[in-house]
C-alpha positions as CSV (number, residue, x, y, z in Angstrom):
1,X,17.9,-6.4,75.3
2,X,20.6,-7.5,77.7
3,X,22.8,-4.8,79.3
4,X,26.5,-4.5,78.9
5,X,28.8,-3.5,81.7
6,X,30.7,-1.3,79.4
7,X,30.2,0.0,75.9
8,X,27.2,-0.4,73.7
9,X,25.8,-2.7,71.0
10,X,25.8,0.4,68.7
11,X,28.9,1.7,66.9
12,X,30.5,4.8,68.5
13,X,29.8,7.0,65.5
14,X,26.1,6.3,65.7
15,X,26.0,7.5,69.3
16,X,27.8,10.8,68.6
17,X,25.4,12.9,66.7
18,X,27.7,15.9,66.4
19,X,30.5,13.9,64.9
20,X,28.1,12.1,62.6
21,X,26.6,15.4,61.4
22,X,30.1,16.7,60.8
23,X,30.9,13.6,58.7
24,X,27.7,14.0,56.8
25,X,28.4,17.7,56.2
26,X,31.9,17.0,54.9
27,X,30.5,14.2,52.7
28,X,27.9,16.5,51.3
29,X,30.4,19.2,50.5
30,X,32.6,16.6,48.8
31,X,29.7,15.2,46.8
32,X,28.6,18.7,45.7
33,X,32.2,19.3,44.5
34,X,32.3,15.9,42.7
35,X,28.9,16.6,41.1
36,X,30.4,19.7,39.3
37,X,29.2,22.4,41.6
38,X,31.6,25.3,41.7
39,X,33.2,26.3,45.0
40,X,31.3,29.6,45.0
41,X,28.1,27.8,44.6
42,X,29.0,25.3,47.3
43,X,29.5,28.4,49.6
44,X,25.9,29.4,48.9
45,X,24.8,25.8,49.5
46,X,26.3,25.7,53.0
47,X,24.7,29.0,53.8
48,X,21.3,27.4,53.1
49,X,22.4,24.6,55.6
50,X,22.8,27.2,58.3
51,X,26.5,28.1,58.0
52,X,26.8,31.8,57.6
53,X,30.2,31.9,55.9
54,X,32.6,29.5,54.3
55,X,35.5,30.6,52.1
56,X,36.5,29.0,48.8
57,X,39.7,27.7,50.5
58,X,37.6,26.0,53.2
59,X,35.4,24.3,50.6
60,X,38.5,23.1,48.8
61,X,39.9,21.7,52.0
62,X,36.7,19.8,52.7
63,X,36.8,18.4,49.1
64,X,40.1,16.8,50.0
65,X,38.2,14.2,52.0
66,X,37.9,12.5,48.6
67,X,41.7,11.9,48.5
68,X,41.6,8.6,50.4
69,X,38.8,7.3,48.1
70,X,40.9,8.2,45.0
71,X,44.1,6.8,46.5
72,X,42.4,3.5,47.3
73,X,41.0,3.4,43.8
74,X,44.3,4.1,42.1
75,X,46.4,1.7,44.2
76,X,43.9,-1.2,44.2
77,X,45.1,-4.6,42.8
78,X,44.0,-5.1,39.2
79,X,42.8,-8.7,39.7
80,X,40.4,-8.8,36.8
81,X,43.2,-9.6,34.3
82,X,44.2,-10.6,31.9
83,X,42.8,-7.6,30.0
84,X,42.5,-8.4,26.3
85,X,41.7,-4.8,25.5
86,X,43.0,-1.6,27.2
87,X,41.9,1.8,25.8
88,X,43.7,5.0,26.6
89,X,42.3,8.5,26.2
90,X,43.3,12.0,27.2
91,X,41.5,15.2,28.1
92,X,43.1,18.6,28.2
93,X,42.4,20.8,31.2
94,X,44.0,24.0,32.6
95,X,46.2,24.0,35.7
96,X,48.2,26.6,37.6
97,X,51.9,25.8,37.7
98,X,54.9,28.0,38.5
99,X,52.7,31.1,38.6
100,X,51.2,30.6,35.2
101,X,48.3,28.7,33.7
102,X,49.3,25.7,31.5
103,X,47.5,23.0,29.6
104,X,47.9,19.5,30.9
105,X,46.4,16.1,29.8
106,X,44.5,13.8,32.1
107,X,45.3,10.3,30.7
108,X,43.0,7.5,31.8
109,X,42.8,3.9,30.9
110,X,39.7,1.7,30.5
111,X,40.1,-2.1,30.2
112,X,37.8,-5.0,29.4
113,X,38.5,-7.8,31.9
114,X,38.5,-11.5,31.5
115,X,34.7,-11.6,32.3
116,X,33.8,-9.1,29.7
117,X,33.2,-6.1,32.1
118,X,34.7,-2.7,31.7
119,X,37.1,-1.4,34.4
120,X,38.7,2.0,34.9
121,X,42.3,1.0,35.4
122,X,43.7,4.3,36.5
123,X,44.7,7.8,35.5
124,X,47.6,10.3,35.6
125,X,48.2,13.9,34.7
126,X,50.9,14.6,32.1
127,X,52.2,17.6,30.2
128,X,51.5,16.2,26.8
129,X,50.1,13.0,25.1
130,X,52.8,10.5,24.5
131,X,52.0,8.3,21.5
132,X,50.9,4.9,20.7
133,X,49.2,3.6,17.6
134,X,45.7,5.0,17.6
135,X,42.5,3.2,16.6
136,X,40.9,6.2,15.0
137,X,37.2,6.6,15.8
138,X,35.0,5.8,12.8
139,X,32.5,8.6,13.5
140,X,35.2,11.3,13.9
141,X,37.1,10.1,10.8
142,X,33.9,10.4,8.8
143,X,33.3,13.9,9.9
144,X,36.8,14.9,8.8
145,X,36.5,13.1,5.5
146,X,33.2,14.9,4.6
147,X,34.9,18.3,5.0
148,X,36.9,17.4,1.9
149,X,33.9,17.0,-0.4
150,X,31.1,19.4,-1.5
151,X,28.0,19.4,0.7
152,X,25.9,18.1,-2.2
153,X,28.0,14.9,-2.3
154,X,28.4,14.3,1.4
155,X,25.5,11.8,1.7
156,X,26.8,9.8,-1.3
157,X,30.4,9.7,0.1
158,X,29.2,8.7,3.6
159,X,27.2,5.9,2.2
160,X,30.2,4.6,0.2
161,X,32.5,4.7,3.2
162,X,30.0,2.9,5.5
163,X,30.1,-0.1,3.2
164,X,33.7,-0.7,4.3
165,X,32.5,-1.5,7.8
166,X,29.6,-3.7,6.6
167,X,32.0,-6.4,5.2
168,X,31.9,-10.0,6.8
169,X,35.6,-10.4,7.4
170,X,39.0,-8.6,7.6
171,X,40.1,-9.5,4.1
172,X,37.0,-8.0,2.4
173,X,37.1,-5.0,4.7
174,X,40.6,-4.1,3.3
175,X,39.5,-4.9,-0.3
176,X,36.5,-2.6,0.0
177,X,38.6,0.1,1.6
178,X,41.0,0.1,-1.3
179,X,38.1,0.1,-3.8
180,X,36.5,3.1,-2.1
181,X,39.8,5.0,-2.2
182,X,40.1,4.3,-5.9
183,X,36.6,5.5,-6.6
184,X,37.0,8.7,-4.6
185,X,40.3,9.6,-6.4
186,X,38.4,10.3,-9.6
187,X,36.1,13.1,-8.2
188,X,37.4,13.9,-4.7
189,X,41.2,13.5,-4.6
190,X,41.6,15.3,-1.3
191,X,39.2,12.9,0.4
192,X,40.8,9.9,-1.2
193,X,44.2,11.0,0.1
194,X,42.9,11.5,3.6
195,X,41.2,8.1,3.6
196,X,44.3,6.4,2.2
197,X,46.6,7.8,4.9
198,X,44.1,6.8,7.6
199,X,43.9,3.2,6.6
200,X,46.2,1.7,9.4
201,X,44.4,3.7,12.1
202,X,40.8,3.1,10.8
203,X,41.2,-0.6,10.1
204,X,43.2,-1.6,13.3
205,X,40.0,-3.3,14.6
206,X,40.3,-6.0,11.8
207,X,43.1,-7.7,13.7
208,X,40.7,-8.7,16.5
209,X,37.7,-11.0,16.8
210,X,34.7,-9.9,14.7
211,X,32.4,-10.0,17.7
212,X,34.3,-7.0,19.1
213,X,34.6,-4.9,16.0
214,X,31.6,-2.7,16.9
215,X,33.1,-1.8,20.3
216,X,36.6,-1.2,18.8
217,X,35.9,1.0,15.8
218,X,34.1,3.7,17.7
219,X,34.8,5.6,20.9
220,X,31.1,6.3,21.8
221,X,31.5,4.7,25.2
222,X,34.5,6.8,26.0
223,X,32.8,9.9,24.8
224,X,30.0,9.3,27.3
225,X,32.6,8.9,30.1
226,X,34.5,12.0,29.0
227,X,31.3,14.0,28.9
228,X,30.7,13.2,32.5
229,X,34.3,14.2,33.4
230,X,34.0,17.4,31.3
231,X,30.7,18.4,33.0
232,X,32.7,18.6,36.3
233,X,36.0,19.9,35.2
234,X,34.4,22.7,33.1
235,X,32.8,24.1,36.3
236,X,36.2,24.3,38.0
237,X,37.8,26.0,35.0
238,X,41.4,26.3,36.1
239,X,42.6,23.8,38.7
240,X,45.0,25.1,41.4
241,X,47.4,22.1,41.0
242,X,47.7,18.7,39.6
243,X,46.6,17.0,42.8
244,X,43.2,18.7,42.6
245,X,42.8,17.3,39.0
246,X,43.5,13.8,40.2
247,X,41.1,14.2,43.1
248,X,38.1,15.2,41.0
249,X,38.7,13.1,37.9
250,X,39.8,10.1,40.1
251,X,36.6,10.3,42.1
252,X,34.5,10.4,38.9
253,X,36.3,7.4,37.5
254,X,36.0,5.4,40.8
255,X,32.3,6.1,40.8
256,X,32.0,5.0,37.1
257,X,34.0,1.9,37.9
258,X,31.5,0.8,40.6
259,X,28.6,1.3,38.1
260,X,30.3,-0.9,35.5
261,X,30.7,-3.8,37.9
262,X,26.9,-4.1,38.2
263,X,26.0,-3.2,34.6
264,X,25.6,-5.7,31.7
265,X,28.7,-7.2,30.2
266,X,30.4,-5.0,27.6
267,X,31.6,-8.1,25.7
268,X,30.4,-11.6,26.1
269,X,32.4,-14.0,28.2
270,X,32.6,-16.5,25.3
271,X,34.0,-13.9,22.9
272,X,36.5,-12.7,25.5
273,X,37.7,-16.3,26.0
274,X,38.1,-16.6,22.2
275,X,40.2,-13.4,22.2
276,X,42.4,-14.7,24.9
277,X,42.9,-18.2,23.4
278,X,43.4,-16.9,19.8
279,X,45.4,-13.7,20.1
280,X,46.3,-11.5,17.2
281,X,49.9,-11.5,15.8
282,X,50.9,-8.9,18.5
283,X,49.2,-10.2,21.7
284,X,50.4,-7.2,23.8
285,X,49.1,-4.6,21.3
286,X,47.1,-1.9,22.9
287,X,44.2,-0.3,21.1
288,X,44.1,3.4,21.9
289,X,41.1,5.3,20.7
290,X,41.7,9.0,20.1
291,X,39.2,11.4,21.5
292,X,39.3,13.4,18.3
293,X,40.4,12.0,15.0
């Protein structure tokens, strides 16, 4: 290998083992925090690595190394648009504010881009959920409905309601819906009333291409994402401030966003093209799926 008069072929950080070890250490602490390990447990972890003592505040400061990652993620250009579908959801967490513990909502948005891949579009922390029209989750709505009928009849009612979603087009879906409501009124008026009131929310998916109905009428994919977020936030319990919520949840969403980019398409490119060229009556309508119906 030829010699250089100054410097090296190798990057500086590679030739500074102490600095490199410190970076790896900080990264490890941040990764442990992101993985849902409590700050008390992280303290035990660093003791096993040879550090005799590290306070909770020191662990939290190390976790702030995630801030730049989250900031880059939240401020990145959204160049995958147009997004034919954008889904909003909210999780409630506890946070300290003004000397007391309050409930705040972590609102995050997931979109389907023009190539059919999912993207995490961003997040924010708000005091309460502000409303839009909700596409109620079919599974959660069914659970609520069955609480209005005797246990002995739940299987029968569930089978009836499922026929609504087995129809070939939007018109017959609405016809079958009204038919089921009428049949339930005779024996289970409370269930019928609930189903009738929920019609705009439950059937919002019929305004979109049939190829996408299955993804729109349920929030299963969001539930899996929320489960991952909850696994980490539950360990923390009460966050010291809103910035710490954004740090943890933002890092989780950034990680999930990377995984989605190499996963299979959520919707086919052909069906997305159809949705973009043949929009519904309200092309800017947003489908928001409630976490709990």
